[in-house]
C-alpha positions in Angstrom: 106.4 106.6 -189.1 106.1 103.6 -191.4 102.8 102.6 -189.8 101.3 106.1 -190.5 102.4 105.8 -194.1 100.9 102.3 -194.4 97.7 103.5 -192.9 97.4 106.3 -195.5 98.1 103.9 -198.4 95.5 101.5 -197.0 93.0 104.3 -196.7 93.7 105.5 -200.3 93.3 101.9 -201.6 90.0 101.5 -199.8 88.8 104.9 -201.2 89.9 103.8 -204.7 88.1 100.5 -204.3 84.9 102.2 -203.2 85.1 104.7 -206.1 85.8 101.9 -208.6 82.8 99.8 -207.3 80.6 102.9 -207.3 81.7 103.8 -210.8 81.2 100.3 -212.1 77.7 100.1 -210.6 76.8 103.6 -212.1 78.2 102.5 -215.5 75.9 99.5 -215.6 72.9 101.4 -214.3 73.4 104.1 -217.0 74.0 101.5 -219.7 70.7 99.8 -218.8 68.8 103.1 -218.9 70.4 104.1 -222.3 69.7 100.7 -223.8 66.1 100.8 -222.7 65.5 104.1 -224.4 63.8 103.8 -227.8 66.2 104.4 -230.6 64.7 103.1 -233.9 67.8 103.9 -236.0 70.3 102.2 -233.6 70.8 99.2 -236.0 71.9 101.3 -239.0 75.6 101.8 -239.7 77.0 105.3 -239.6 77.3 105.4 -243.4 73.6 104.3 -243.8 72.6 106.9 -241.3 74.4 109.7 -243.1 72.9 108.6 -246.4 69.4 108.6 -244.9 69.9 112.1 -243.4 71.1 113.6 -246.7 68.4 111.9 -248.7 65.6 113.0 -246.4 67.0 116.5 -246.2 67.0 116.7 -250.0 63.4 115.4 -250.0 62.4 118.0 -247.5 63.9 120.8 -249.6 62.1 119.5 -252.8 58.8 119.1 -251.0 59.1 122.6 -249.4 59.8 124.2 -252.7 56.8 122.4 -254.2 54.7 123.5 -251.3 55.7 127.1 -251.6 55.3 127.1 -255.4 51.9 125.5 -255.2 50.9 127.8 -252.3 50.1 130.8 -254.4 48.5 128.7 -257.1 46.3 126.9 -254.6 44.8 130.0 -253.1 41.1 129.4 -253.2 38.9 132.2 -254.3 35.3 131.5 -253.7 33.0 133.3 -256.0 29.7 134.4 -254.6 26.3 134.5 -256.2 24.9 132.1 -258.7 22.8 129.1 -258.1 23.0 126.9 -255.1 24.4 124.1 -257.2 27.2 126.4 -258.4 28.0 127.4 -254.9 28.1 123.8 -253.7 30.5 122.9 -256.6 32.7 125.9 -255.7 32.7 124.8 -252.0 33.8 121.3 -253.0 36.5 122.6 -255.3 37.8 124.9 -252.5 37.7 121.9 -250.0 39.7 119.7 -252.4 42.4 122.4 -253.0 42.6 123.0 -249.2 43.0 119.3 -248.5 45.8 119.0 -251.2 47.7 121.9 -249.5 47.3 120.3 -246.1 48.6 117.0 -247.4 51.7 118.7 -248.8 52.3 120.4 -245.5 51.9 117.0 -243.7 54.5 115.4 -246.0 57.0 118.2 -245.4 56.5 118.1 -241.6 56.7 114.3 -241.5 60.0 114.3 -243.3 61.4 117.2 -241.2 60.6 115.2 -238.0 62.3 112.1 -239.5 65.4 114.2 -240.3 65.4 115.5 -236.7 65.2 111.9 -235.3 68.1 110.8 -237.6 70.2 113.8 -236.5 69.5 113.0 -232.9 70.8 109.4 -233.4 73.9 110.8 -235.1 74.4 113.3 -232.2 74.2 110.4 -229.7 76.8 108.4 -231.6 79.1 111.4 -232.0 78.8 112.2 -228.2 80.3 108.8 -227.3 83.3 108.8 -229.7 85.9 107.7 -228.8 84.7 104.8 -226.6 86.5 106.1 -223.4 84.2 109.2 -223.5 81.1 106.9 -223.2 82.7 104.8 -220.4 83.6 108.0 -218.5 80.2 109.6 -219.0 78.4 106.4 -217.9 80.6 105.9 -214.9 80.4 109.5 -213.6 76.8 110.6 -214.5 74.4 110.2 -211.6 
């Protein structure tokens, strides 16, 4: 009876050893993959990251309000008729107004993308708090 019990304990220890080695190998494999992934905001502290998110969100809101406000004012009405010189001048004015509107839209979009990247970095950090969650995730994710 004692030898059967010893055999089961030995098998359980071997199984635990195999699981531990496999978990450790998997942890290091996942850590390498995660560290190789580009994360440009990794070096910022949590407080700096939160400040950047709130500042850029405010900037997006301000730029979006300006864009909407200027949207109606920048509607270009091309007046027909007149001399060729007048029509060319009207075309150039319309082109400048259109370019200004596009530039405003690009600014808003760029800052929205930046806010999304910062929020993604914050999500990655929150996912792995406390530290045992990160260790468990890395060890058990295949």
